[in-house]
N, CA, C and O atoms as a Maestro MAE file, in Angstrom:
{
 s_m_m2io_version
 :::
 2.0.0
}

f_m_ct {
 s_m_title
 :::
 protein
 m_atom[300] {
  # First column is atom index #
  i_m_mmod_type
  r_m_x_coord
  r_m_y_coord
  r_m_z_coord
  i_m_residue_number
  s_m_chain_name
  s_m_pdb_residue_name
  s_m_pdb_atom_name
  i_m_atomic_number
  :::
  1 25 127.207 121.117 137.362 1 A "MET " " N  " 7
  2 3 126.242 122.154 137.067 1 A "MET " " CA " 6
  3 2 124.865 121.689 137.531 1 A "MET " " C  " 6
  4 15 124.424 120.587 137.206 1 A "MET " " O  " 8
  5 25 124.215 122.524 138.275 2 A "GLU " " N  " 7
  6 3 122.916 122.179 138.840 2 A "GLU " " CA " 6
  7 2 121.790 122.676 137.936 2 A "GLU " " C  " 6
  8 15 121.822 123.803 137.440 2 A "GLU " " O  " 8
  9 25 120.807 121.822 137.737 3 A "VAL " " N  " 7
  10 3 119.678 122.172 136.887 3 A "VAL " " CA " 6
  11 2 118.554 122.687 137.780 3 A "VAL " " C  " 6
  12 15 118.223 122.081 138.799 3 A "VAL " " O  " 8
  13 25 117.978 123.810 137.381 4 A "SER " " N  " 7
  14 3 116.922 124.398 138.205 4 A "SER " " CA " 6
  15 2 115.608 123.660 138.015 4 A "SER " " C  " 6
  16 15 115.444 122.866 137.090 4 A "SER " " O  " 8
  17 25 114.689 123.943 138.908 5 A "THR " " N  " 7
  18 3 113.374 123.314 138.853 5 A "THR " " CA " 6
  19 2 112.623 123.731 137.596 5 A "THR " " C  " 6
  20 15 111.892 122.926 137.019 5 A "THR " " O  " 8
  21 25 112.788 124.955 137.172 6 A "ILE " " N  " 7
  22 3 112.114 125.440 135.967 6 A "ILE " " CA " 6
  23 2 112.634 124.699 134.742 6 A "ILE " " C  " 6
  24 15 111.852 124.330 133.866 6 A "ILE " " O  " 8
  25 25 113.924 124.479 134.671 7 A "MET " " N  " 7
  26 3 114.489 123.745 133.543 7 A "MET " " CA " 6
  27 2 114.011 122.289 133.539 7 A "MET " " C  " 6
  28 15 113.737 121.727 132.478 7 A "MET " " O  " 8
  29 25 113.914 121.684 134.717 8 A "GLN " " N  " 7
  30 3 113.404 120.323 134.797 8 A "GLN " " CA " 6
  31 2 111.953 120.261 134.326 8 A "GLN " " C  " 6
  32 15 111.565 119.334 133.615 8 A "GLN " " O  " 8
  33 25 111.163 121.242 134.720 9 A "THR " " N  " 7
  34 3 109.763 121.291 134.303 9 A "THR " " CA " 6
  35 2 109.657 121.470 132.799 9 A "THR " " C  " 6
  36 15 108.836 120.815 132.157 9 A "THR " " O  " 8
  37 25 110.461 122.335 132.233 10 A "ILE " " N  " 7
  38 3 110.447 122.557 130.790 10 A "ILE " " CA " 6
  39 2 110.865 121.287 130.054 10 A "ILE " " C  " 6
  40 15 110.265 120.930 129.040 10 A "ILE " " O  " 8
  41 25 111.886 120.608 130.559 11 A "MET " " N  " 7
  42 3 112.332 119.367 129.923 11 A "MET " " CA " 6
  43 2 111.240 118.290 129.989 11 A "MET " " C  " 6
  44 15 111.014 117.577 129.011 11 A "MET " " O  " 8
  45 25 110.565 118.172 131.135 12 A "ASN " " N  " 7
  46 3 109.480 117.200 131.260 12 A "ASN " " CA " 6
  47 2 108.330 117.528 130.309 12 A "ASN " " C  " 6
  48 15 107.732 116.627 129.721 12 A "ASN " " O  " 8
  49 25 108.021 118.809 130.160 13 A "LEU " " N  " 7
  50 3 106.976 119.210 129.226 13 A "LEU " " CA " 6
  51 2 107.362 118.890 127.785 13 A "LEU " " C  " 6
  52 15 106.529 118.434 127.002 13 A "LEU " " O  " 8
  53 25 108.623 119.128 127.439 14 A "LEU " " N  " 7
  54 3 109.082 118.818 126.081 14 A "LEU " " CA " 6
  55 2 109.075 117.318 125.808 14 A "LEU " " C  " 6
  56 15 108.736 116.888 124.705 14 A "LEU " " O  " 8
  57 25 109.443 116.530 126.794 15 A "ILE " " N  " 7
  58 3 109.409 115.077 126.643 15 A "ILE " " CA " 6
  59 2 107.964 114.606 126.474 15 A "ILE " " C  " 6
  60 15 107.686 113.759 125.625 15 A "ILE " " O  " 8
  61 25 107.052 115.142 127.267 16 A "GLY " " N  " 7
  62 3 105.636 114.802 127.135 16 A "GLY " " CA " 6
  63 2 105.078 115.206 125.784 16 A "GLY " " C  " 6
  64 15 104.296 114.469 125.183 16 A "GLY " " O  " 8
  65 25 105.479 116.376 125.304 17 A "LEU " " N  " 7
  66 3 105.042 116.829 123.984 17 A "LEU " " CA " 6
  67 2 105.587 115.920 122.886 17 A "LEU " " C  " 6
  68 15 104.890 115.617 121.918 17 A "LEU " " O  " 8
  69 25 106.820 115.495 123.042 18 A "GLY " " N  " 7
  70 3 107.409 114.567 122.075 18 A "GLY " " CA " 6
  71 2 106.650 113.248 122.034 18 A "GLY " " C  " 6
  72 15 106.363 112.728 120.955 18 A "GLY " " O  " 8
  73 25 106.320 112.699 123.218 19 A "TYR " " N  " 7
  74 3 105.524 111.477 123.262 19 A "TYR " " CA " 6
  75 2 104.165 111.676 122.600 19 A "TYR " " C  " 6
  76 15 103.688 110.796 121.882 19 A "TYR " " O  " 8
  77 25 103.543 112.824 122.836 20 A "ALA " " N  " 7
  78 3 102.229 113.091 122.250 20 A "ALA " " CA " 6
  79 2 102.312 113.158 120.727 20 A "ALA " " C  " 6
  80 15 101.431 112.643 120.038 20 A "ALA " " O  " 8
  81 25 103.346 113.778 120.203 21 A "ILE " " N  " 7
  82 3 103.502 113.889 118.748 21 A "ILE " " CA " 6
  83 2 103.766 112.518 118.130 21 A "ILE " " C  " 6
  84 15 103.191 112.182 117.094 21 A "ILE " " O  " 8
  85 25 104.629 111.731 118.756 22 A "VAL " " N  " 7
  86 3 104.915 110.388 118.248 22 A "VAL " " CA " 6
  87 2 103.649 109.530 118.293 22 A "VAL " " C  " 6
  88 15 103.361 108.802 117.343 22 A "VAL " " O  " 8
  89 25 102.901 109.610 119.377 23 A "THR " " N  " 7
  90 3 101.658 108.855 119.500 23 A "THR " " CA " 6
  91 2 100.663 109.254 118.424 23 A "THR " " C  " 6
  92 15 100.014 108.398 117.824 23 A "THR " " O  " 8
  93 25 100.543 110.543 118.180 24 A "LEU " " N  " 7
  94 3 99.623 111.022 117.154 24 A "LEU " " CA " 6
  95 2 100.018 110.507 115.776 24 A "LEU " " C  " 6
  96 15 99.167 110.043 115.018 24 A "LEU " " O  " 8
  97 25 101.298 110.586 115.453 25 A "LEU " " N  " 7
  98 3 101.754 110.132 114.138 25 A "LEU " " CA " 6
  99 2 101.556 108.631 113.948 25 A "LEU " " C  " 6
  100 15 101.090 108.193 112.896 25 A "LEU " " O  " 8
  101 25 101.902 107.856 114.948 26 A "VAL " " N  " 7
  102 3 101.748 106.409 114.839 26 A "VAL " " CA " 6
  103 2 100.262 106.036 114.793 26 A "VAL " " C  " 6
  104 15 99.882 105.119 114.065 26 A "VAL " " O  " 8
  105 25 99.435 106.724 115.546 27 A "SER " " N  " 7
  106 3 98.001 106.442 115.543 27 A "SER " " CA " 6
  107 2 97.379 106.739 114.188 27 A "SER " " C  " 6
  108 15 96.598 105.937 113.675 27 A "SER " " O  " 8
  109 25 97.712 107.865 113.615 28 A "VAL " " N  " 7
  110 3 97.160 108.226 112.315 28 A "VAL " " CA " 6
  111 2 97.665 107.275 111.241 28 A "VAL " " C  " 6
  112 15 96.908 106.890 110.350 28 A "VAL " " O  " 8
  113 25 98.933 106.892 111.313 29 A "ALA " " N  " 7
  114 3 99.467 105.943 110.338 29 A "ALA " " CA " 6
  115 2 98.785 104.586 110.466 29 A "ALA " " C  " 6
  116 15 98.492 103.945 109.457 29 A "ALA " " O  " 8
  117 25 98.532 104.147 111.681 30 A "THR " " N  " 7
  118 3 97.841 102.878 111.895 30 A "THR " " CA " 6
  119 2 96.402 102.947 111.407 30 A "THR " " C  " 6
  120 15 95.901 101.999 110.802 30 A "THR " " O  " 8
  121 25 95.742 104.063 111.669 31 A "LEU " " N  " 7
  122 3 94.380 104.235 111.179 31 A "LEU " " CA " 6
  123 2 94.348 104.246 109.660 31 A "LEU " " C  " 6
  124 15 93.427 103.691 109.059 31 A "LEU " " O  " 8
  125 25 95.328 104.861 109.035 32 A "TYR " " N  " 7
  126 3 95.426 104.875 107.573 32 A "TYR " " CA " 6
  127 2 95.594 103.451 107.035 32 A "TYR " " C  " 6
  128 15 94.946 103.071 106.060 32 A "TYR " " O  " 8
  129 25 96.466 102.669 107.675 33 A "MET " " N  " 7
  130 3 96.682 101.300 107.226 33 A "MET " " CA " 6
  131 2 95.426 100.455 107.422 33 A "MET " " C  " 6
  132 15 95.084 99.646 106.559 33 A "MET " " O  " 8
  133 25 94.737 100.635 108.548 34 A "LEU " " N  " 7
  134 3 93.486 99.916 108.754 34 A "LEU " " CA " 6
  135 2 92.464 100.285 107.691 34 A "LEU " " C  " 6
  136 15 91.753 99.421 107.178 34 A "LEU " " O  " 8
  137 25 92.394 101.560 107.366 35 A "ASP " " N  " 7
  138 3 91.417 102.052 106.401 35 A "ASP " " CA " 6
  139 2 91.694 101.505 105.006 35 A "ASP " " C  " 6
  140 15 90.759 101.173 104.278 35 A "ASP " " O  " 8
  141 25 92.945 101.408 104.629 36 A "HIS " " N  " 7
  142 3 93.267 101.009 103.262 36 A "HIS " " CA " 6
  143 2 93.522 99.519 103.076 36 A "HIS " " C  " 6
  144 15 93.427 99.024 101.953 36 A "HIS " " O  " 8
  145 25 93.841 98.796 104.132 37 A "TYR " " N  " 7
  146 3 94.149 97.381 103.975 37 A "TYR " " CA " 6
  147 2 93.090 96.461 104.576 37 A "TYR " " C  " 6
  148 15 92.819 95.396 104.022 37 A "TYR " " O  " 8
  149 25 92.496 96.846 105.682 38 A "VAL " " N  " 7
  150 3 91.508 95.983 106.323 38 A "VAL " " CA " 6
  151 2 90.112 96.266 105.780 38 A "VAL " " C  " 6
  152 15 89.368 95.345 105.444 38 A "VAL " " O  " 8
  153 25 89.765 97.556 105.698 39 A "TYR " " N  " 7
  154 3 88.434 97.948 105.222 39 A "TYR " " CA " 6
  155 2 88.545 98.526 103.815 39 A "TYR " " C  " 6
  156 15 88.292 99.712 103.606 39 A "TYR " " O  " 8
  157 25 88.920 97.697 102.862 40 A "LYS " " N  " 7
  158 3 89.132 98.146 101.482 40 A "LYS " " CA " 6
  159 2 87.836 98.600 100.821 40 A "LYS " " C  " 6
  160 15 87.832 99.579 100.073 40 A "LYS " " O  " 8
  161 25 86.753 97.908 101.085 41 A "ASN " " N  " 7
  162 3 85.510 98.164 100.369 41 A "ASN " " CA " 6
  163 2 84.672 99.294 100.969 41 A "ASN " " C  " 6
  164 15 83.680 99.702 100.367 41 A "ASN " " O  " 8
  165 25 85.047 99.800 102.129 42 A "ILE " " N  " 7
  166 3 84.281 100.851 102.783 42 A "ILE " " CA " 6
  167 2 85.087 102.143 102.734 42 A "ILE " " C  " 6
  168 15 86.218 102.206 103.216 42 A "ILE " " O  " 8
  169 25 84.485 103.170 102.145 43 A "ASN " " N  " 7
  170 3 85.119 104.490 102.129 43 A "ASN " " CA " 6
  171 2 84.505 105.306 103.263 43 A "ASN " " C  " 6
  172 15 83.443 105.910 103.105 43 A "ASN " " O  " 8
  173 25 85.184 105.316 104.401 44 A "PHE " " N  " 7
  174 3 84.645 105.968 105.582 44 A "PHE " " CA " 6
  175 2 84.465 107.467 105.379 44 A "PHE " " C  " 6
  176 15 83.487 108.036 105.862 44 A "PHE " " O  " 8
  177 25 85.376 108.107 104.683 45 A "LEU " " N  " 7
  178 3 85.265 109.555 104.503 45 A "LEU " " CA " 6
  179 2 84.040 109.918 103.674 45 A "LEU " " C  " 6
  180 15 83.371 110.912 103.961 45 A "LEU " " O  " 8
  181 25 83.742 109.129 102.657 46 A "GLU " " N  " 7
  182 3 82.532 109.380 101.863 46 A "GLU " " CA " 6
  183 2 81.280 109.128 102.693 46 A "GLU " " C  " 6
  184 15 80.308 109.878 102.605 46 A "GLU " " O  " 8
  185 25 81.308 108.084 103.491 47 A "GLU " " N  " 7
  186 3 80.157 107.790 104.346 47 A "GLU " " CA " 6
  187 2 79.931 108.893 105.374 47 A "GLU " " C  " 6
  188 15 78.790 109.249 105.669 47 A "GLU " " O  " 8
  189 25 81.010 109.428 105.914 48 A "ILE " " N  " 7
  190 3 80.889 110.520 106.881 48 A "ILE " " CA " 6
  191 2 80.347 111.768 106.192 48 A "ILE " " C  " 6
  192 15 79.517 112.478 106.759 48 A "ILE " " O  " 8
  193 25 80.812 112.039 104.971 49 A "LYS " " N  " 7
  194 3 80.297 113.195 104.221 49 A "LYS " " CA " 6
  195 2 78.816 113.060 103.925 49 A "LYS " " C  " 6
  196 15 78.104 114.062 103.855 49 A "LYS " " O  " 8
  197 25 78.337 111.817 103.746 50 A "LYS " " N  " 7
  198 3 76.919 111.579 103.499 50 A "LYS " " CA " 6
  199 2 76.084 111.732 104.766 50 A "LYS " " C  " 6
  200 15 74.856 111.779 104.700 50 A "LYS " " O  " 8
  201 25 76.740 111.809 105.906 51 A "GLY " " N  " 7
  202 3 76.022 111.969 107.168 51 A "GLY " " CA " 6
  203 2 75.823 110.677 107.924 51 A "GLY " " C  " 6
  204 15 74.971 110.613 108.811 51 A "GLY " " O  " 8
  205 25 76.577 109.649 107.604 52 A "ASN " " N  " 7
  206 3 76.468 108.362 108.276 52 A "ASN " " CA " 6
  207 2 77.136 108.460 109.645 52 A "ASN " " C  " 6
  208 15 78.362 108.450 109.757 52 A "ASN " " O  " 8
  209 25 76.309 108.554 110.680 53 A "MET " " N  " 7
  210 3 76.832 108.703 112.037 53 A "MET " " CA " 6
  211 2 77.548 107.450 112.520 53 A "MET " " C  " 6
  212 15 78.515 107.544 113.276 53 A "MET " " O  " 8
  213 25 77.091 106.287 112.095 54 A "ALA " " N  " 7
  214 3 77.732 105.037 112.513 54 A "ALA " " CA " 6
  215 2 79.166 104.973 112.007 54 A "ALA " " C  " 6
  216 15 80.067 104.539 112.725 54 A "ALA " " O  " 8
  217 25 79.374 105.405 110.772 55 A "ALA " " N  " 7
  218 3 80.730 105.393 110.213 55 A "ALA " " CA " 6
  219 2 81.631 106.367 110.953 55 A "ALA " " C  " 6
  220 15 82.793 106.060 111.220 55 A "ALA " " O  " 8
  221 25 81.102 107.539 111.284 56 A "SER " " N  " 7
  222 3 81.930 108.522 111.995 56 A "SER " " CA " 6
  223 2 82.247 108.064 113.414 56 A "SER " " C  " 6
  224 15 83.363 108.266 113.893 56 A "SER " " O  " 8
  225 25 81.284 107.452 114.087 57 A "LEU " " N  " 7
  226 3 81.542 106.930 115.431 57 A "LEU " " CA " 6
  227 2 82.557 105.794 115.392 57 A "LEU " " C  " 6
  228 15 83.474 105.749 116.212 57 A "LEU " " O  " 8
  229 25 82.395 104.880 114.447 58 A "PHE " " N  " 7
  230 3 83.334 103.768 114.323 58 A "PHE " " CA " 6
  231 2 84.735 104.271 114.043 58 A "PHE " " C  " 6
  232 15 85.700 103.811 114.653 58 A "PHE " " O  " 8
  233 25 84.847 105.212 113.126 59 A "TYR " " N  " 7
  234 3 86.148 105.764 112.750 59 A "TYR " " CA " 6
  235 2 86.819 106.447 113.942 59 A "TYR " " C  " 6
  236 15 88.018 106.276 114.161 59 A "TYR " " O  " 8
  237 25 86.054 107.213 114.706 60 A "SER " " N  " 7
  238 3 86.636 107.923 115.849 60 A "SER " " CA " 6
  239 2 86.997 106.961 116.980 60 A "SER " " C  " 6
  240 15 88.008 107.155 117.654 60 A "SER " " O  " 8
  241 25 86.187 105.934 117.194 61 A "VAL " " N  " 7
  242 3 86.494 104.964 118.246 61 A "VAL " " CA " 6
  243 2 87.736 104.157 117.888 61 A "VAL " " C  " 6
  244 15 88.563 103.875 118.755 61 A "VAL " " O  " 8
  245 25 87.870 103.786 116.629 62 A "VAL " " N  " 7
  246 3 89.076 103.064 116.208 62 A "VAL " " CA " 6
  247 2 90.305 103.937 116.424 62 A "VAL " " C  " 6
  248 15 91.328 103.450 116.906 62 A "VAL " " O  " 8
  249 25 90.221 105.221 116.076 63 A "LEU " " N  " 7
  250 3 91.351 106.122 116.303 63 A "LEU " " CA " 6
  251 2 91.670 106.240 117.781 63 A "LEU " " C  " 6
  252 15 92.841 106.263 118.159 63 A "LEU " " O  " 8
  253 25 90.646 106.316 118.625 64 A "MET " " N  " 7
  254 3 90.871 106.434 120.059 64 A "MET " " CA " 6
  255 2 91.553 105.176 120.611 64 A "MET " " C  " 6
  256 15 92.496 105.282 121.396 64 A "MET " " O  " 8
  257 25 91.086 103.986 120.206 65 A "PHE " " N  " 7
  258 3 91.701 102.756 120.695 65 A "PHE " " CA " 6
  259 2 93.125 102.590 120.194 65 A "PHE " " C  " 6
  260 15 93.985 102.113 120.934 65 A "PHE " " O  " 8
  261 25 93.385 102.966 118.975 66 A "VAL " " N  " 7
  262 3 94.757 102.915 118.450 66 A "VAL " " CA " 6
  263 2 95.650 103.860 119.249 66 A "VAL " " C  " 6
  264 15 96.783 103.512 119.582 66 A "VAL " " O  " 8
  265 25 95.145 105.048 119.553 67 A "ALA " " N  " 7
  266 3 95.935 106.006 120.341 67 A "ALA " " CA " 6
  267 2 96.224 105.463 121.744 67 A "ALA " " C  " 6
  268 15 97.330 105.630 122.256 67 A "ALA " " O  " 8
  269 25 95.246 104.823 122.358 68 A "VAL " " N  " 7
  270 3 95.462 104.246 123.687 68 A "VAL " " CA " 6
  271 2 96.501 103.142 123.641 68 A "VAL " " C  " 6
  272 15 97.377 103.081 124.503 68 A "VAL " " O  " 8
  273 25 96.417 102.277 122.654 69 A "ILE " " N  " 7
  274 3 97.372 101.181 122.529 69 A "ILE " " CA " 6
  275 2 98.770 101.703 122.280 69 A "ILE " " C  " 6
  276 15 99.727 101.210 122.877 69 A "ILE " " O  " 8
  277 25 98.909 102.700 121.401 70 A "VAL " " N  " 7
  278 3 100.226 103.258 121.115 70 A "VAL " " CA " 6
  279 2 100.780 103.977 122.344 70 A "VAL " " C  " 6
  280 15 101.974 103.883 122.625 70 A "VAL " " O  " 8
  281 25 99.935 104.687 123.071 71 A "THR " " N  " 7
  282 3 100.384 105.380 124.285 71 A "THR " " CA " 6
  283 2 100.895 104.386 125.324 71 A "THR " " C  " 6
  284 15 101.930 104.616 125.950 71 A "THR " " O  " 8
  285 25 100.183 103.299 125.506 72 A "ILE " " N  " 7
  286 3 100.636 102.271 126.459 72 A "ILE " " CA " 6
  287 2 101.946 101.662 126.002 72 A "ILE " " C  " 6
  288 15 102.829 101.407 126.821 72 A "ILE " " O  " 8
  289 25 102.086 101.426 124.711 73 A "ALA " " N  " 7
  290 3 103.310 100.829 124.178 73 A "ALA " " CA " 6
  291 2 104.507 101.753 124.333 73 A "ALA " " C  " 6
  292 15 105.616 101.297 124.611 73 A "ALA " " O  " 8
  293 25 104.286 103.052 124.153 74 A "ILE " " N  " 7
  294 3 105.387 104.005 124.271 74 A "ILE " " CA " 6
  295 2 105.840 104.164 125.711 74 A "ILE " " C  " 6
  296 15 107.036 104.272 125.982 74 A "ILE " " O  " 8
  297 25 104.895 104.179 126.630 75 A "ASN " " N  " 7
  298 3 105.274 104.353 128.035 75 A "ASN " " CA " 6
  299 2 105.849 103.071 128.549 75 A "ASN " " C  " 6
  300 15 106.236 102.992 129.715 75 A "ASN " " O  " 8
  :::
 }
 m_bond[299] {
  # First column is bond index #
  i_m_from
  i_m_to
  i_m_order
  :::
  1 1 2 1
  2 2 3 1
  3 3 4 2
  4 3 5 1
  5 5 6 1
  6 6 7 1
  7 7 8 2
  8 7 9 1
  9 9 10 1
  10 10 11 1
  11 11 12 2
  12 11 13 1
  13 13 14 1
  14 14 15 1
  15 15 16 2
  16 15 17 1
  17 17 18 1
  18 18 19 1
  19 19 20 2
  20 19 21 1
  21 21 22 1
  22 22 23 1
  23 23 24 2
  24 23 25 1
  25 25 26 1
  26 26 27 1
  27 27 28 2
  28 27 29 1
  29 29 30 1
  30 30 31 1
  31 31 32 2
  32 31 33 1
  33 33 34 1
  34 34 35 1
  35 35 36 2
  36 35 37 1
  37 37 38 1
  38 38 39 1
  39 39 40 2
  40 39 41 1
  41 41 42 1
  42 42 43 1
  43 43 44 2
  44 43 45 1
  45 45 46 1
  46 46 47 1
  47 47 48 2
  48 47 49 1
  49 49 50 1
  50 50 51 1
  51 51 52 2
  52 51 53 1
  53 53 54 1
  54 54 55 1
  55 55 56 2
  56 55 57 1
  57 57 58 1
  58 58 59 1
  59 59 60 2
  60 59 61 1
  61 61 62 1
  62 62 63 1
  63 63 64 2
  64 63 65 1
  65 65 66 1
  66 66 67 1
  67 67 68 2
  68 67 69 1
  69 69 70 1
  70 70 71 1
  71 71 72 2
  72 71 73 1
  73 73 74 1
  74 74 75 1
  75 75 76 2
  76 75 77 1
  77 77 78 1
  78 78 79 1
  79 79 80 2
  80 79 81 1
  81 81 82 1
  82 82 83 1
  83 83 84 2
  84 83 85 1
  85 85 86 1
  86 86 87 1
  87 87 88 2
  88 87 89 1
  89 89 90 1
  90 90 91 1
  91 91 92 2
  92 91 93 1
  93 93 94 1
  94 94 95 1
  95 95 96 2
  96 95 97 1
  97 97 98 1
  98 98 99 1
  99 99 100 2
  100 99 101 1
  101 101 102 1
  102 102 103 1
  103 103 104 2
  104 103 105 1
  105 105 106 1
  106 106 107 1
  107 107 108 2
  108 107 109 1
  109 109 110 1
  110 110 111 1
  111 111 112 2
  112 111 113 1
  113 113 114 1
  114 114 115 1
  115 115 116 2
  116 115 117 1
  117 117 118 1
  118 118 119 1
  119 119 120 2
  120 119 121 1
  121 121 122 1
  122 122 123 1
  123 123 124 2
  124 123 125 1
  125 125 126 1
  126 126 127 1
  127 127 128 2
  128 127 129 1
  129 129 130 1
  130 130 131 1
  131 131 132 2
  132 131 133 1
  133 133 134 1
  134 134 135 1
  135 135 136 2
  136 135 137 1
  137 137 138 1
  138 138 139 1
  139 139 140 2
  140 139 141 1
  141 141 142 1
  142 142 143 1
  143 143 144 2
  144 143 145 1
  145 145 146 1
  146 146 147 1
  147 147 148 2
  148 147 149 1
  149 149 150 1
  150 150 151 1
  151 151 152 2
  152 151 153 1
  153 153 154 1
  154 154 155 1
  155 155 156 2
  156 155 157 1
  157 157 158 1
  158 158 159 1
  159 159 160 2
  160 159 161 1
  161 161 162 1
  162 162 163 1
  163 163 164 2
  164 163 165 1
  165 165 166 1
  166 166 167 1
  167 167 168 2
  168 167 169 1
  169 169 170 1
  170 170 171 1
  171 171 172 2
  172 171 173 1
  173 173 174 1
  174 174 175 1
  175 175 176 2
  176 175 177 1
  177 177 178 1
  178 178 179 1
  179 179 180 2
  180 179 181 1
  181 181 182 1
  182 182 183 1
  183 183 184 2
  184 183 185 1
  185 185 186 1
  186 186 187 1
  187 187 188 2
  188 187 189 1
  189 189 190 1
  190 190 191 1
  191 191 192 2
  192 191 193 1
  193 193 194 1
  194 194 195 1
  195 195 196 2
  196 195 197 1
  197 197 198 1
  198 198 199 1
  199 199 200 2
  200 199 201 1
  201 201 202 1
  202 202 203 1
  203 203 204 2
  204 203 205 1
  205 205 206 1
  206 206 207 1
  207 207 208 2
  208 207 209 1
  209 209 210 1
  210 210 211 1
  211 211 212 2
  212 211 213 1
  213 213 214 1
  214 214 215 1
  215 215 216 2
  216 215 217 1
  217 217 218 1
  218 218 219 1
  219 219 220 2
  220 219 221 1
  221 221 222 1
  222 222 223 1
  223 223 224 2
  224 223 225 1
  225 225 226 1
  226 226 227 1
  227 227 228 2
  228 227 229 1
  229 229 230 1
  230 230 231 1
  231 231 232 2
  232 231 233 1
  233 233 234 1
  234 234 235 1
  235 235 236 2
  236 235 237 1
  237 237 238 1
  238 238 239 1
  239 239 240 2
  240 239 241 1
  241 241 242 1
  242 242 243 1
  243 243 244 2
  244 243 245 1
  245 245 246 1
  246 246 247 1
  247 247 248 2
  248 247 249 1
  249 249 250 1
  250 250 251 1
  251 251 252 2
  252 251 253 1
  253 253 254 1
  254 254 255 1
  255 255 256 2
  256 255 257 1
  257 257 258 1
  258 258 259 1
  259 259 260 2
  260 259 261 1
  261 261 262 1
  262 262 263 1
  263 263 264 2
  264 263 265 1
  265 265 266 1
  266 266 267 1
  267 267 268 2
  268 267 269 1
  269 269 270 1
  270 270 271 1
  271 271 272 2
  272 271 273 1
  273 273 274 1
  274 274 275 1
  275 275 276 2
  276 275 277 1
  277 277 278 1
  278 278 279 1
  279 279 280 2
  280 279 281 1
  281 281 282 1
  282 282 283 1
  283 283 284 2
  284 283 285 1
  285 285 286 1
  286 286 287 1
  287 287 288 2
  288 287 289 1
  289 289 290 1
  290 290 291 1
  291 291 292 2
  292 291 293 1
  293 293 294 1
  294 294 295 1
  295 295 296 2
  296 295 297 1
  297 297 298 1
  298 298 299 1
  299 299 300 2
  :::
 }
}
């Protein structure tokens, strides 16, 4: 049975979506563990609510680096 080009494209898109979902879940879980085990004394969410730009930038950069590392590991 021959697979058409459209089916191959759909399968590649689904595989890419699966990788993206796995990367997102692992990244968020890693960020959660970093937040609760490494930075115990700093409540980043409260600091962000207070308007602390440094905390929000740090939090977003850590999430971005975790996502990059997980993406490289998955591929």
